C-alpha positions as CSV (number, residue, x, y, z in Angstrom):
1,X,-3.4,-10.5,20.5
2,X,-1.2,-7.8,22.1
3,X,-3.0,-4.8,23.5
4,X,-1.3,-1.9,21.9
5,X,-2.4,1.4,23.5
6,X,-1.1,4.7,24.8
7,X,-0.1,3.1,28.1
8,X,2.1,0.5,26.3
9,X,3.7,3.2,24.1
10,X,4.4,5.4,27.1
11,X,6.2,2.5,28.9
12,X,8.3,1.8,25.8
13,X,9.3,5.5,25.4
14,X,10.0,6.0,29.1
15,X,12.3,3.0,29.3
16,X,14.1,3.3,25.9
17,X,13.9,6.9,25.0
18,X,13.6,8.9,28.2
19,X,14.6,12.1,26.4
20,X,11.1,12.0,24.9
21,X,9.3,10.9,28.0
22,X,7.6,14.3,28.5
23,X,6.0,14.3,25.1
24,X,2.3,13.7,24.6
25,X,1.3,10.3,23.2
26,X,-2.0,9.8,21.4
27,X,-3.4,7.5,18.7
28,X,-3.6,8.8,15.1
29,X,-7.0,9.2,13.6
30,X,-6.5,6.4,11.2
31,X,-4.2,3.5,12.1
32,X,-3.5,0.5,9.8
33,X,-4.0,-3.2,10.6
34,X,-0.4,-4.3,10.1
35,X,1.0,-1.6,12.4
36,X,-0.5,0.6,15.1
37,X,0.6,4.2,15.0
38,X,0.7,7.0,17.6
39,X,1.6,10.6,17.8
40,X,4.7,11.4,19.8
41,X,4.7,15.1,20.5
42,X,4.1,17.3,17.5
43,X,6.9,16.1,15.2
44,X,7.2,12.3,15.6
45,X,5.2,9.1,15.4
46,X,5.5,5.6,17.0
47,X,4.8,2.6,14.8
48,X,4.4,-0.9,16.3
49,X,3.7,-4.2,14.4
50,X,0.4,-5.7,15.5
51,X,1.5,-9.3,15.0
52,X,4.7,-11.2,14.4
53,X,4.1,-11.5,10.7
54,X,4.7,-7.7,10.3
55,X,7.9,-7.6,12.3
56,X,10.2,-7.8,9.2
57,X,8.8,-4.5,8.1
58,X,10.7,-2.7,10.9
59,X,14.2,-3.6,9.8
60,X,13.3,-3.1,6.2
61,X,12.0,0.4,6.7
62,X,14.9,1.3,9.0
63,X,17.5,0.2,6.4
64,X,16.0,1.3,3.1
65,X,13.9,4.4,3.6
66,X,16.8,6.7,4.3
67,X,18.5,5.4,1.1
68,X,15.3,5.8,-1.1
69,X,14.5,9.2,0.3
70,X,17.7,10.7,-1.2
71,X,16.4,9.9,-4.7
72,X,12.8,11.0,-4.3
73,X,11.3,14.4,-4.8
74,X,8.2,13.5,-2.7
75,X,8.5,13.1,1.0
76,X,8.4,9.6,2.4
77,X,8.5,8.1,5.9
78,X,11.7,9.0,7.8
79,X,12.9,6.7,10.6
80,X,14.4,8.5,13.5
81,X,15.0,5.6,16.0
82,X,14.4,1.9,16.4
83,X,12.9,0.5,19.6
84,X,13.8,-2.9,20.9
85,X,11.7,-5.8,22.2
86,X,11.0,-5.7,25.9
87,X,9.0,-7.4,28.7
88,X,6.0,-5.3,27.8
89,X,6.2,-5.7,24.0
90,X,8.0,-8.6,22.2
91,X,8.8,-7.0,18.8
92,X,11.1,-4.2,17.5
93,X,9.3,-0.9,16.7
94,X,10.0,2.4,15.1
95,X,10.0,6.1,15.9
96,X,9.5,8.1,12.7
97,X,9.3,11.8,11.8
98,X,5.7,13.0,11.6
99,X,4.6,14.0,8.1
100,X,1.8,16.6,7.9
101,X,-1.0,16.1,5.5
102,X,-4.4,14.5,5.1
103,X,-5.2,11.0,3.9
104,X,-6.0,11.2,0.2
105,X,-9.7,11.5,-0.7
106,X,-11.5,12.6,-3.8
107,X,-12.6,15.6,-1.8
108,X,-9.2,17.0,-0.7
109,X,-7.5,16.7,-4.1
110,X,-7.8,19.8,-6.2
111,X,-7.2,18.2,-9.6
112,X,-7.5,14.4,-9.9
113,X,-5.6,14.4,-13.3
114,X,-2.7,16.3,-11.8
115,X,-2.7,14.1,-8.7
116,X,-2.6,11.1,-11.1
117,X,0.4,12.5,-12.9
118,X,2.2,13.3,-9.7
119,X,1.6,9.9,-8.2
120,X,2.7,8.2,-11.4
121,X,5.8,10.4,-11.4
122,X,6.6,9.3,-7.8
123,X,6.4,5.7,-8.8
124,X,8.6,6.2,-11.9
125,X,11.2,7.8,-9.6
126,X,10.9,5.0,-7.1
127,X,11.4,2.4,-9.9
128,X,14.4,4.2,-11.2
129,X,16.4,3.8,-8.0
130,X,19.1,1.1,-8.0
131,X,17.3,-2.1,-6.7
132,X,20.2,-4.5,-7.2
133,X,20.5,-5.2,-3.4
134,X,16.9,-4.7,-2.4
135,X,14.7,-7.4,-0.8
136,X,13.2,-9.6,-3.5
137,X,9.4,-10.0,-3.3
138,X,8.3,-12.9,-1.2
139,X,6.6,-13.9,2.0
140,X,8.0,-10.9,3.9
141,X,5.8,-8.5,1.7
142,X,3.0,-10.9,0.8
143,X,4.5,-11.3,-2.7
144,X,3.9,-7.7,-3.8
145,X,6.2,-7.4,-6.8
146,X,6.2,-11.1,-7.2
147,X,4.3,-13.3,-9.7
148,X,0.6,-12.7,-9.3
149,X,0.0,-16.4,-10.0
150,X,0.6,-17.0,-6.3
151,X,-3.0,-15.8,-5.7
152,X,-4.5,-18.0,-8.5
153,X,-6.4,-20.3,-6.3
154,X,-7.7,-17.6,-4.0
155,X,-8.9,-15.5,-6.9
156,X,-10.5,-18.4,-8.8
157,X,-12.3,-19.4,-5.6
158,X,-13.7,-15.8,-5.2
159,X,-14.9,-15.8,-8.8
160,X,-16.6,-19.2,-8.4
161,X,-18.2,-18.1,-5.1
162,X,-19.9,-15.2,-6.8
163,X,-21.2,-16.5,-10.1
164,X,-24.7,-15.2,-9.3
165,X,-23.3,-11.7,-8.8
166,X,-20.7,-11.3,-11.5
167,X,-20.0,-12.6,-15.0
168,X,-17.8,-15.6,-14.2
169,X,-16.4,-15.9,-17.7
170,X,-15.6,-12.2,-18.0
171,X,-13.8,-12.1,-14.7
172,X,-12.0,-15.2,-15.6
173,X,-10.9,-13.6,-18.8
174,X,-9.6,-10.5,-17.0
175,X,-7.7,-12.6,-14.5
176,X,-6.4,-15.0,-17.1
177,X,-5.0,-12.1,-19.1
178,X,-3.1,-10.9,-16.0
179,X,-1.4,-14.4,-15.8
180,X,-0.3,-14.5,-19.4
181,X,2.8,-12.3,-18.9
182,X,5.6,-11.8,-16.4
183,X,8.0,-9.0,-15.6
184,X,11.0,-9.7,-17.9
185,X,13.3,-6.9,-16.9
186,X,15.5,-6.4,-13.9
187,X,13.5,-6.1,-10.6
188,X,12.6,-2.5,-9.6
189,X,11.5,-1.0,-6.3
190,X,7.8,-1.4,-5.4
191,X,6.0,0.3,-2.5
192,X,3.6,-2.6,-2.4
193,X,0.6,-0.8,-0.9
194,X,-0.1,2.3,-3.0
195,X,-3.6,3.2,-1.6
196,X,-5.3,6.4,-0.5
197,X,-4.6,5.6,3.2
198,X,-0.8,5.7,2.5
199,X,-0.9,8.9,0.5
200,X,-0.9,12.4,2.1
201,X,-2.3,15.5,0.6
202,X,-1.5,19.1,1.5
203,X,-3.1,22.2,-0.2
204,X,-4.9,19.9,-2.6
205,X,-1.7,18.2,-3.9
206,X,0.4,15.1,-3.3
207,X,2.7,15.8,-0.4
208,X,4.0,12.5,0.9
209,X,3.8,8.7,0.6
210,X,4.0,6.6,3.8
211,X,3.8,3.0,5.1
212,X,6.5,1.2,3.3
213,X,6.1,-2.0,5.2
214,X,5.4,-4.1,2.1
215,X,8.4,-2.6,0.3
216,X,10.3,-5.0,-2.0
217,X,11.8,-5.3,-5.5
218,X,10.3,-7.0,-8.5
219,X,7.4,-6.4,-10.8
220,X,5.9,-2.9,-10.4
221,X,2.5,-3.8,-11.6
222,X,1.1,-4.2,-8.1
223,X,1.7,-0.5,-7.4
224,X,-0.9,0.6,-10.1
225,X,-4.0,-1.0,-8.6
226,X,-5.3,2.5,-7.7
227,X,-6.0,3.1,-11.3
228,X,-9.2,1.2,-10.8
229,X,-9.8,1.6,-7.1
230,X,-9.6,5.4,-6.9
231,X,-9.3,7.1,-10.3
232,X,-12.1,7.9,-12.8
233,X,-11.7,7.3,-16.6
234,X,-9.9,10.6,-17.2
235,X,-7.4,10.4,-14.3
236,X,-6.9,6.7,-14.9
237,X,-5.6,7.6,-18.4
238,X,-3.4,10.3,-16.9
239,X,-2.0,7.8,-14.4
240,X,-1.3,5.3,-17.1
241,X,0.5,7.8,-19.2
242,X,2.6,8.9,-16.3
243,X,3.6,5.5,-15.1
244,X,4.7,4.4,-18.5
245,X,3.6,0.7,-18.3
246,X,3.4,-1.5,-21.4
247,X,0.1,-3.2,-22.0
248,X,1.2,-6.5,-20.4
249,X,2.3,-4.8,-17.2
250,X,-1.0,-2.8,-17.2
251,X,-2.9,-6.1,-17.6
252,X,-1.1,-7.5,-14.5
253,X,-1.9,-4.3,-12.6
254,X,-5.6,-4.8,-13.4
255,X,-5.2,-8.3,-12.2
256,X,-3.9,-7.1,-8.8
257,X,-6.8,-4.8,-8.5
258,X,-9.3,-7.5,-9.4
259,X,-7.8,-10.0,-7.0
260,X,-7.9,-7.7,-4.0
261,X,-11.4,-6.4,-4.7
262,X,-12.8,-9.9,-5.3
263,X,-11.4,-11.5,-2.1
264,X,-12.4,-8.5,0.0
265,X,-15.9,-8.6,-1.5
266,X,-16.1,-12.3,-0.9
267,X,-15.0,-12.0,2.8
268,X,-17.4,-9.2,3.6
269,X,-20.5,-9.8,1.5
270,X,-22.4,-11.3,4.5
271,X,-20.8,-9.4,7.4
272,X,-20.0,-5.8,6.2
273,X,-22.3,-4.4,3.6
274,X,-20.4,-1.1,3.3
275,X,-17.1,-2.7,2.5
276,X,-18.8,-5.2,0.2
277,X,-20.6,-2.4,-1.7
278,X,-17.3,-0.5,-2.1
279,X,-15.6,-3.6,-3.5
280,X,-18.6,-4.4,-5.8
281,X,-18.3,-0.9,-7.3
282,X,-14.5,-1.4,-7.9
283,X,-15.2,-4.7,-9.6
284,X,-17.7,-3.0,-11.8
285,X,-15.2,-0.3,-12.7
286,X,-12.6,-2.9,-13.6
287,X,-15.1,-4.7,-15.8
288,X,-16.4,-1.6,-17.6
289,X,-12.9,-0.3,-18.2
290,X,-11.8,-3.7,-19.6
291,X,-14.8,-4.0,-21.9
292,X,-14.2,-0.4,-23.1
293,X,-10.5,-1.1,-23.9
294,X,-10.7,-4.5,-25.6
């Protein structure tokens, strides 16, 4: 495991971008697992892959984000420069424009229904951009936008490992429904990780979407998992209306949410009660919503 800290970032900046060598470098409050992020002065950030598996994200973001940004009314990550591998760090890395805002929470959003409409509108805009030359979903983005069946065994194992906690047959029914359809239209752009940690809020409203490392083209259902992981009944309906999915795509979206919640619960139920409890609640939301709708 590479130690990615302020000293490393300072070395990289000093050697490759000496014009920024006098700027302060400090960790961001919340950095992801795939990439480590640091402030660079007041207006930039440095983003470094934590492992080799995340290296393809750098080229992808450098190439596509400037193109996508031209067609979106919501701010997204803006690459400013690309760092090269060195003796100190073996992977390419990025310098991006710093986007102001707070990570989305239920507390800093003024109106959950309006936020749901705005986020759905962003995704509709993203999906409307020409994706004919975009990177098809696959290993590079952990199959976000691909066929959810790739996680069949993993999801079934998580269901079977928790038969004393959840209704196995009901979870199997929800998961099975997600597998009964496929995206039959042309591939569209998918962010791949639409989650509160990648959404910024200013003045109570959606202000930016960041972290496009799992960007790809394919089935957009994976981008709607927040319907069950974040929204309540009312804002979930607003989000569904805004995103304009047919019922089959909505069923696959529910499957994506269920898969992630189940495997995260299964991995943490013995070791991290807080995470397990959070995922338990999400699974209960999925079950209750499904039973209400059928």
